[in-house]
N, C-alpha and C positions, 0 to 999 in steps of 0.2 A: 722132898716133899712131892706130891703128884697132885697136880693141876689139873681139871679135866673142863675139855673145849665140846659143848654141843650145838653142831651148826645145821639147821632149820635151813630148810628151802620152802618159800610159802606154799600152802595150800593151792589146789587146781582154780584159778579163779575163770571168773563169765566173760565170756564175749558176746553175750544179751544183747546190749546196748552198741551197735555199734559205732557212736560218737562221744560213750563214754569217755571221760578221762581216764587216762592210762594210770594215775596214781591214787583217783575215785574204785577203781572196778573191785569187786567184791567175788566174794569165794563163790562156786558153783554151788550146786547139792552134793557132787561126788567130793569136791575139795572141803566139805565141812565135817562129812563123813573122814575125810584123810589127816584131818588137823585132828579129832577127835580120837580116832583110832593112836596116834603118834604117841598123844596124851595121854593114854593108856599104859601103854609099851613104855614110855619113858618112865612111867607111874610103877610098873611090874618089873622093868629092869633094876628099879632107886638109880635113875638117870634125873634127879632132879635140879634143875640150877638153885641158884641164890641169888641169881640176877640172868633176865633175858634181856637183851640190846634188840632192839628190835624196829626194822622201817617203818619210815612215818605213813606209809600206804597202807589202804582202808585195806588189803588183802592179804598184807601181813599184819598188822595189828588182828584183822580178824581170826588168823590161824592165831596167835596166840592168845586169842582171848578163848578155843576153844581148847586149848593144848591147857591150861594153865590150871583150870580146876578139878585135874583129874591129880595134880603136883601137890603134896605136901613135905613140908609147909609150903606154901606158894610163894615161887620168886615173885623179888621184886620185878618188874616190867617198867626199860627206857626207851622212850623211844625218839629215834631219832632223824633226821634228815637225811645227813650223811649216807645215812644205810642205803637208801632208796637207791637201787639201781648203782652201787658202790662199787669201786675195782677192789682188786683183794687191798692192797697196799692202805687202804682207806679203812678197810672190815678189819685189818692189823694192827692199825693206828689204835682202834677203840677198845679193841679187844687188850691190849697192851697197858693198856690204861688201867685197865679194872685191879681192883684188891681184893676180889672172892675167890674162892678155893673152885667154883664148877658158875663156867659161864654159859647162858645159852646164847646164840644169837638165829636170828630169824629174820631173813634175807631173801635178795633174786638171784638167778642167773645173770649175766655167766659170773658173777663174784661169787657167790656163797662155795661155787664147787670149783671155782678152780682155790679159794681157799681151801677147802678139804683134801682137795689133791696134791697142793703144796705142802701142805705141815705135815701128812702123813709119811713117814719111816714104807711101808710099802701100799700101794693099794687095799679096799677091802677088795674078801673075794666075791664080788657081785656084780653080775655082768650091764649092773646100770649106773655103777657109783662112776667110771667117767662121763654118762650125761647127766647126771644127779635132776633127776626129774621131781618134778611139784613134790614137796612135801618127803625129799631123800632126809635123813636123818643120819649124821655122820658124827659120834662117840672119839674124842683124843684123848688120851692120855699125852699128859707131859712131865719128866720128869726134872722139873725144877721149881724152884722158889716161890719167881715172882716173872705174872705173866709180860713181863718186858724183856724176859730171856729168853720169851719161845723161838725157833728159829725154825726155816723151811726143813720139812724131812728128818725132822727129830723127833713127832707127834708117834703113836702107837695107837694104831686105828683097832678100838674096844669094840664099836661093833658098828653096824649100816646097817640102817630097813629103810624101804619104801613102801608106801600105802599097800601096795598090792599084795606084799610077804605075809601082813594083817590083814587085808579084808579081801582081796582078790580085784576080781571082774568080771565085767560081764563083753560081751561081743560088743555093743554098741559104745561101751566106754575105754575104750580101746585109743589110747592116742595115734 
């Protein structure tokens, strides 16, 4: 059996209010466009999770609400405070508890990028895979029957995309 994992870093958030609580930061305009584009890309590639595990931060929730409308059937959304700036071991623990075929995770760096880099046999052939920019998305396939059986460096990277691959950029948007 093939289990599929979709790892998504939240989209670009706003730093418009320097006094805002980090947990409550929302997406900026580019972030909203990126999340929408990633949702459309996931749907076009038929990468549809059964469930999305999502940090309870505002920017991850907003990323999820912009991705989910493109997906059919719509995945269940499960918010978790444990995913807020989670370490790789915490993310893996939550994944290993799942009982569906395709799991999505929307989280934060460095944890989400470290999980993506640590699970694949070979890194994606993309110059941004190692730094995992905002809204970067990796699709990893595992030849196991249960999520509890996934191990480091055993997944096959089926796809990797960043928003710039989908919608491009302009000079003033460069990070």
